[in-house]
C-alpha positions, 0 to 999 in steps of 0.5 A: 699394527702391521709390520714388515718382514721378509721371507726368503726360500733358500731352496728357490735361490739360484744365486742370480744376484738380481736382488743384489743388483736391484739394491745397487740400482736403487741406491748407487749414486741415489740420495734418498733424504731421510732414508739413506745417502748414496751407496758406493759404486764398489765394495758394498753389497747391502744384499749379500748372498752366502753360499755353501757346498755340501758333500763330495762328488757325485753327491753334492748340492749347493745352497744360497742364502741372501743376507741383509739388514735383519731389521731386528726388534732387539737391534744392537745397532739401535742400542749402540746408535744413541738416536742415530739408528731408529726402529720405526713402528712398522718394524723397519730399522733406519740409520740416519745418514746425518746423525750417524756421521763418523760412527764406525762403531755402529758397523761393529755393533751388527752381529750379522755383518750387515752394516757397511762403512762408506769411507767416502761419506764416513757413514755406516749404511745398510739395506733400508727395506726400501723404506722410501718405496714402502712409504710411497705405497709399494707392497714389495721390495726391489729385490722381490720385484727382480727375483725370477724364482719368487724366492723373496717376498715381503710380508706386512702383517701383525706380529701374531700372524707372522709368528703363525706363518713362521710355525706353519712354514717352518721358517727360521732366522739367522743366529736365533741364539743372539736374541735380536729378533730378526724380521728376515725369515728363511724357509728351507734354511737347513739346506745351508745350516745342516749336513747329510750322510749319504752313499751308494750301495752296490753288490756283486752277483755272479761276478757282476757289480750292480746297484742295490735297490731297496736295501734298508739303511738305518742311521744309528747314534749311541746305539739308537736308530735316529733315521731309516730309509731305503736305497733307490734304483741307483743304490743311493741313500741320504740322511739329511738335516743332521747337525754339523759336528754332531759326532759319531754315527753308524750306518747299517745296511741290510739286504736280504740277498747279501750280508749286513754291513755297518760303516762308521762315520764321524760327522763334521760336515756333510759326508758322501761315502761313495760306493759301499760294497756289500 
């Protein structure tokens, strides 16, 4: 059977928040019986955008990651809910607004923090994958409809086909170690989850300091080369997709016209060495 999934490209998200606003437009003050009670005007972000700044000026980038109910196949909220939270055959997870009355423990069951407590109605709530619209024949969510960069798209396919798409496009899920089997996938998640080591190489010739283009830069860990690149016409280099808190590295710079230089780094979060003078 075809099941619903959501694919989000982190590289295309600009933090415009239109998906967040579209969810609010769809659910605030709107009761969808059998799907959800009205969303509060304030305090809830059923689609919540995380952001992370990497590096230091001038080598800086920012990634934005829209998060929401993951509609997990092994959903802790379903296990906790005792019938108040159900998993549909098409993959969508729904919190019954009647059966879940007073069940604040369901909020605490979500390891992603994607279930919100409606204090006025005393119910837990989460993004429903716009199931009321899906059941009317919609092929996209309101968030996808509103996204100006096409960063978000709903995909309804067999699980085997989704697994193939994930492999071919390098898709990832949040917190895969939890084993919850989310149905929200991310492309280019490394821009949020990984870090980099970068810098700018310069040298003085006849008393004039200039960028060094074409210098060979190698990244070593425990004496072994793990990556190699060359400086661009601005003298810049960058090693990306490194694990945070991965420890000690050595950056080794070689240029035929200048002496070799090595710089040590202890990687916690992204590092910009700034200018490295040969």
